[in-house]
N, C-alpha and C positions, 0 to 999 in steps of 0.2 A: 506257866513260865514263858516269858517273852522269848521271841525267836532268837535274838542276839545273845541273850543270857544262856539259852539252851545250847546254841552252837558253840559258845565259849566252853561250856561244860563238856560237850562232846569232845572237843579238841583236847582239853586237859586230861580227860579220862583216857582217850585213845592214845595219847602220848605215854601215859603210865603203862597201859596194856602192851603197846608195841615194844617198849623198852624192856618190860618184864618178860614177855613171851616170844619176842621176835616177830618178824613179818609172817612167817609160815605158821607159827603157833597161835596167832591171833585170828579170831573170827569176828565178823560183824555182830554175831550174837553175844560174844563176850563183852564187846563195847556197849551194846544196847543194854545188856543186863546191869552193868556197872553204873551206867548213866541213870537207869531206872525208866527206860522207855522201851517200846517194842521195835522190832526190826523194820517194819514199814516206816515208822517215824524216822529212824536213823537213815534209811534209804532215801527219804525225802531230802535230807541234807547232803548225803554222800552216797552216790549210787553204787560205787565199788570200793573194795578195800584199798586198791591202788590210789584212788582219789582221796580217800581218808588219810593214807600215809603221806601223800603229797601235802595235804593241808596241815598235818602235824609238823612235817619237816619245814614247811613254809613259815609256820607260826614261830618256830625256833629261830630260823635264820633272819626273819624280819625283826627280831629283837636286837640284832646287832648290825645288819646290813647298812642302814642309813648312816650310822656313826662311822663305819669303815669307809663308805663312799665319800662322806664329807671330809674325812682326814686326808684321803688321797688327792682330792682336788684343792686342798688348802695350800696355797703357795707361800703362806706365812710360816709354815712349819718346815723345819729341816727334815731330811729323811730319817735320822735317828729319832726325832720326836714322833714322826709318823709311826715308826716301828713300835715305839713305846705305847702309843695309843691303841694300835692294832692288837698287841699282845694283851694289854689290859682288858680290852673289850672281849676278845675271845676267851680269856681265862674267866672273866666274870660270868659269861654264858655257861662255860663248862662247870663252874662251881655251883651254879644254880641247877644244872642238869648233870650231876657227876657220873651217871651211868651212860650218858650219851656217847662218849668216845668208844666205850666197849660195845655198845649197841651197833654203832656204825661199822666197827671192825667185824663184828659177827655177821652183819648183813652182807658186807663185801665178801667175806669168806663163804657165806651160804650160797650166793649166786650173784656175782659181780655184775653180770649183764642185766639181770632184773633190777638190781639196785640202781644202776646207772640209768636204766630206762625210766624208773620212777622219779629220780631226783634231778635228772639232766635238765628238763625244761625249767625248773624253778631255781636250781642252784648253779649248775655249770654254765648254762647258756646266759643267764641273766646276772650272774655274780662273778664266778671265777674268771670268765672271759674278760670282764671289765677290769679286774685286778691284773690279769695277765697283760692286757693292753697297756695299762698304766706302768707296770714294771718294765716292759719292753721299751716304752717311750723314754722312761728315766734312764735306761741303759744306753739308748741311742744318743741321748743328750749328754752322757758322761756323768750323770748325777750319782749313779751307783755302778758297781762292778758288773761286767758282762758274765752272768752266771746262768747256766741252763735253768729254765723255769721249773723243770721237774726236780732239780736239786733244791731250789728255793722252797717249793711246796713240800717236798719230802722232809726237809730239815724243819720247816715251821710246824707241820702237823705231827711230826715225830716228837719234837720237843713239847708240843702242846699236849699230846695224847698220852705219852708214856706214864706220867705220874698218876693219871686216872686209871690206866690199864693195870698198873702195878699197885693200886691202892691197898689191896689186902696184904701185900708184902711189907708194908710200912709199919705194921704192928701198932697202929694208932687206935685209940679207944673211943674217939668221938669225932664228929664232923668238924667241930671247932679246931681240933688238933690237925685234921687234914687240911682245912682251909689255911691254917697257919703255915703248913708245909708248902702249899701252893704259893702263898705270899712270899715265902722265903725263896722259892724256885723262880719266881717271876723275873727279878733283875738278871739272873743268869741266862734265862731264855732271851731276854732283850739283848744282852751282851753278845750272845751267840749269833743272833740275827744281824746285829749291827756289824759284827766282825765279818760275817758272810757277805753282806751286801755293800757296806759303806767303805769308801776309800780312805 
């Protein structure tokens, strides 16, 4: 198996195991066994579980970061249009990884300091800070309302996550029905964010 193909398989399997068992419940042996390799081979690619977790998290956020960054610097789009694209992009990622919001909440509740330590270099420093800077700049220019950033992020991630966290309460019989529910929810989420931010 070529190195790139094997590394992609390791990341895909590790994501499944981390989401299924959580960070504490996952071992490098679990991942190696599911991939079909031995632990020394796995350690050749990822020396520690923390680095493996970072790689998994990075693979997820890299699937939407470029689009989010592009929309924020696009001067041809109004802020409501930017909000629509951002919501679409995040919901698409969540629909492809429906257990991800619950996994993140569990990891935060398990040990928020450890979670921040692992994801901060790849997510908060390189991504959230850029979004925060753009929002603050737009506020200073009067393009959007002056809203505390913690309110913006809590509102956005609350609206995004809750349908996935409460999936089992929806009494839906298939993923198709759940995806239809998310598509139905999407315009309401967009409206709430536009109402919060736009004048």
